[in-house]
C-alpha positions in Angstrom: 117.0 110.7 176.4 115.5 112.3 179.5 118.1 112.5 182.3 115.8 111.6 185.1 117.1 110.0 188.3 114.2 107.6 188.6 114.9 106.0 185.2 117.0 102.9 185.6 120.3 102.7 183.6 120.2 101.0 180.2 122.0 97.6 180.2 124.8 97.0 177.7 126.3 93.6 177.1 129.5 93.7 175.0 132.7 91.9 174.4 135.0 91.0 171.5 133.9 88.9 168.6 133.1 85.3 169.5 132.9 86.0 173.2 129.5 84.3 173.7 127.1 87.2 174.0 124.1 85.5 172.3 124.2 82.5 174.5 124.2 84.7 177.7 121.2 86.7 176.4 119.2 83.6 175.5 119.6 82.3 179.1 118.7 85.7 180.5 115.5 85.7 178.4 114.4 82.6 180.4 114.2 84.8 183.5 113.4 88.3 182.3 111.4 90.0 179.6 114.2 91.5 177.6 114.5 92.7 174.0 117.9 93.1 172.3 119.1 96.1 170.4 121.9 94.8 168.3 125.1 96.9 168.3 126.8 95.0 165.4 127.8 96.9 162.3 127.5 93.8 160.1 124.3 92.2 161.3 122.4 95.3 160.1 122.9 94.0 156.5 120.3 91.7 154.9 121.7 88.5 153.5 124.9 88.4 155.7 123.7 85.8 158.1 126.2 82.9 158.6 129.3 85.0 158.4 128.1 87.6 161.0 126.9 85.0 163.4 123.4 86.6 163.2 120.9 85.1 165.6 118.9 82.3 163.8 115.2 82.8 163.0 114.5 80.3 165.9 116.6 82.4 168.3 114.9 85.5 167.1 111.4 83.9 167.7 112.5 83.4 171.4 114.3 86.7 171.9 113.4 89.8 169.9 116.4 91.4 168.2 116.3 95.0 166.7 118.6 96.7 164.2 119.4 93.5 162.2 118.5 93.0 158.6 117.6 96.7 158.0 119.8 97.7 155.0 121.2 96.3 151.8 124.9 95.4 151.4 125.6 98.6 149.4 124.1 101.0 152.0 125.7 102.8 154.9 124.8 102.8 158.5 126.8 105.1 160.8 127.5 105.2 164.5 125.3 108.3 164.7 122.5 106.6 162.9 122.8 103.7 165.4 122.7 106.0 168.4 119.6 107.7 167.2 117.8 104.4 166.4 118.9 102.8 169.6 117.6 105.7 171.7 114.2 105.5 169.9 114.0 101.7 170.5 115.0 102.0 174.2 111.9 104.2 174.7 109.6 102.0 172.7 110.7 98.8 174.5 110.3 100.4 177.9 106.8 101.7 176.9 105.7 98.1 176.4 107.1 97.2 179.9 110.0 95.2 178.4 113.7 95.6 179.2 116.0 96.9 176.5 119.5 95.4 176.4 122.1 96.8 174.0 124.3 93.9 172.9 127.2 93.8 170.4 130.8 94.3 169.9 130.9 97.3 167.5 132.8 99.6 169.9 132.2 102.8 167.8 128.4 102.3 168.0 128.6 101.9 171.8 130.8 104.9 172.2 128.4 107.0 170.2 125.3 105.8 172.2 126.8 106.1 175.7 128.1 109.7 175.2 131.8 108.7 174.9 132.2 110.4 171.6 132.2 114.2 171.0 129.8 115.8 168.4 131.4 115.8 165.0 130.5 117.5 161.7 128.3 115.4 159.3 129.9 113.9 156.2 130.7 116.1 153.3 130.4 114.3 149.9 132.7 116.8 148.1 135.5 116.3 150.5 135.1 112.5 150.7 135.0 112.2 146.9 138.2 114.3 146.6 140.0 112.1 149.1 138.8 108.9 147.4 140.2 110.2 144.1 143.6 110.8 145.7 143.6 107.3 147.1 142.7 105.7 143.8 145.5 107.6 142.0 148.1 107.0 144.7 147.2 104.0 146.9 148.3 104.5 150.5 148.5 108.3 150.3 145.7 108.9 152.8 147.4 106.8 155.5 150.6 108.7 154.9 148.8 112.0 155.1 147.1 111.0 158.3 150.3 109.6 159.8 151.9 113.1 159.4 148.9 115.0 160.6 147.7 112.8 163.5 150.0 109.9 164.3 147.7 108.7 167.2 144.6 108.4 164.9 146.7 106.8 162.2 148.0 104.2 164.6 144.4 103.3 165.8 143.1 103.3 162.2 145.6 101.1 160.5 146.9 101.1 157.0 144.1 99.1 155.5 141.0 101.0 156.8 140.4 103.5 154.0 137.0 104.5 155.3 138.2 105.6 158.7 141.2 107.4 157.1 138.8 109.3 154.9 136.6 110.3 157.9 139.6 111.5 159.9 141.0 113.6 157.1 137.5 114.9 156.3 137.2 116.1 159.9 140.5 117.9 159.6 139.4 119.5 156.3 136.0 120.6 157.8 137.2 121.9 161.2 140.9 122.6 160.9 141.5 120.5 164.0 143.0 117.0 164.3 140.6 114.2 165.2 142.6 113.5 168.4 142.0 117.2 169.4 138.3 117.1 168.7 137.8 114.2 171.1 137.4 115.6 174.6 135.8 112.7 176.3 132.1 113.0 175.3 129.3 113.6 177.8 129.9 112.1 181.2 126.3 112.8 182.3 125.0 110.6 179.4 127.6 107.9 180.1 126.1 107.5 183.6 122.7 106.4 182.0 124.3 103.1 181.0 125.7 100.1 182.8 128.1 98.2 180.6 129.2 94.6 181.2 131.8 93.0 179.0 132.5 89.3 178.6 136.2 88.4 178.6 137.8 85.2 177.7 141.3 83.9 178.4 143.5 84.4 175.4 144.0 80.8 174.3 140.4 79.9 174.9 139.3 82.8 172.8 141.6 81.9 169.9 140.3 78.3 170.0 136.7 79.6 170.0 137.4 81.8 167.0 138.9 78.9 165.1 136.0 76.7 165.9 133.5 79.4 164.9 135.2 79.9 161.6 135.0 76.2 160.8 131.4 76.0 161.9 130.5 78.9 159.6 132.0 77.0 156.6 130.1 73.8 157.7 126.9 75.9 157.9 127.2 77.0 154.3 129.1 80.3 154.3 130.5 79.6 150.8 127.0 79.0 149.4 125.8 82.2 151.2 128.5 84.2 149.5 127.7 82.6 146.1 124.1 83.6 146.6 125.0 87.2 147.4 127.2 87.3 144.3 124.3 86.1 142.2 122.2 89.0 143.6 124.8 91.5 142.4 126.7 92.1 145.7 130.4 91.8 145.2 133.7 93.2 146.6 132.6 96.7 146.1 129.8 96.2 148.6 130.2 95.5 152.3 131.2 91.9 151.4 134.7 93.1 150.5 135.1 94.7 153.9 133.6 92.0 156.1 135.6 89.2 157.7 134.5 85.8 156.5 133.0 87.1 153.3 136.2 88.6 151.8 138.1 85.4 152.6 135.5 83.3 150.9 135.6 85.7 147.9 139.4 85.1 147.8 138.8 81.3 147.9 136.2 81.5 145.1 138.6 83.6 142.9 141.5 81.2 143.6 143.5 83.6 145.8 143.2 81.1 148.7 143.9 77.6 147.6 141.6 75.5 149.9 138.8 75.5 152.4 141.2 74.7 155.2 143.3 77.8 154.3 140.1 79.8 154.1 139.3 78.9 157.7 142.9 79.8 158.7 142.5 83.2 157.0 139.1 83.9 158.6 140.6 82.9 162.0 143.6 85.2 161.6 141.4 88.2 160.5 139.1 87.7 163.4 141.9 87.6 165.9 143.3 90.8 164.4 139.8 92.4 164.8 139.7 91.2 168.4 143.0 92.9 169.2 141.6 96.2 167.7 138.4 95.8 169.7 140.4 95.4 172.9 142.3 98.6 172.2 139.1 100.5 171.6 137.4 99.1 174.7 140.1 100.9 176.7 138.2 104.1 175.8 135.3 103.1 178.0 135.2 104.3 181.6 133.4 102.1 184.1 133.0 99.0 182.0 133.0 95.8 184.2 134.7 92.7 182.6 133.5 89.3 183.6 134.7 85.8 182.6 132.3 83.0 182.0 129.8 83.6 184.9 126.2 83.8 183.9 124.8 84.6 187.3 127.3 87.5 187.8 126.7 88.9 184.4 122.9 88.9 185.0 123.3 90.6 188.4 125.5 93.3 186.9 123.2 93.9 184.0 119.8 93.9 185.7 120.5 93.8 189.5 119.9 96.5 192.1 119.3 99.9 190.4 118.1 98.2 187.2 114.8 96.6 186.2 
């Protein structure tokens, strides 16, 4: 993007899962001509609607959303791909005199877009395949390797996130440097081209909202949605097996979870665990402004003086 002082900063609305971003944006649309560029790593997938809290067709008819429903459940979409597509869309939306608003809680996407990540080597299929073979032969070996090489990255990744473990070890294999060493803080000049507002919620309110949302998803037909995806050939080996809500319903359908009520419990627990990880990652942002439930203040911070 052109670093020109007369270009207003791009607005970013973020927050942890279930913080209420869509409701805020729909109210903002009543006052300003905005279009949303979704920064959600699960809403990009076709067919994953209820469990990702994807905006409904009615909501999308009111407020245009980009970068949702763009790939199938067995395809990949990286932070780098998101950044490139988002930059293209920002220009397109501005060229038609609308206001682009980046909105979502996938922190890695936002870090990539706002210059908070350092340039990294592209993926190497040979290295990745070798690491996957090691993990299949000895489950847990990648995490133990990463823990010895780079304890900080291992701690942020967690034992269950094989994909991120592979990426960290791949970077080491390709560069000879630890992921923590490769991260130098990104590009501060690019970071200044964005104004980032985050919605925060009191802890107990957030937990109640997560539980209520999990129950609502079941009521809206999440189990039938998963059955439909299974009938189309998408199972645990696709993104379903790595997505909160879908993997718990898969467990319910195969009998690993005994009841719908326990399925709601499992979804709620997994979502809260994700929120805690998101909060840790948000600490990597500089200059993010956190606001509790205050529509007027959020709107002013997003699009006030210096913006559109």
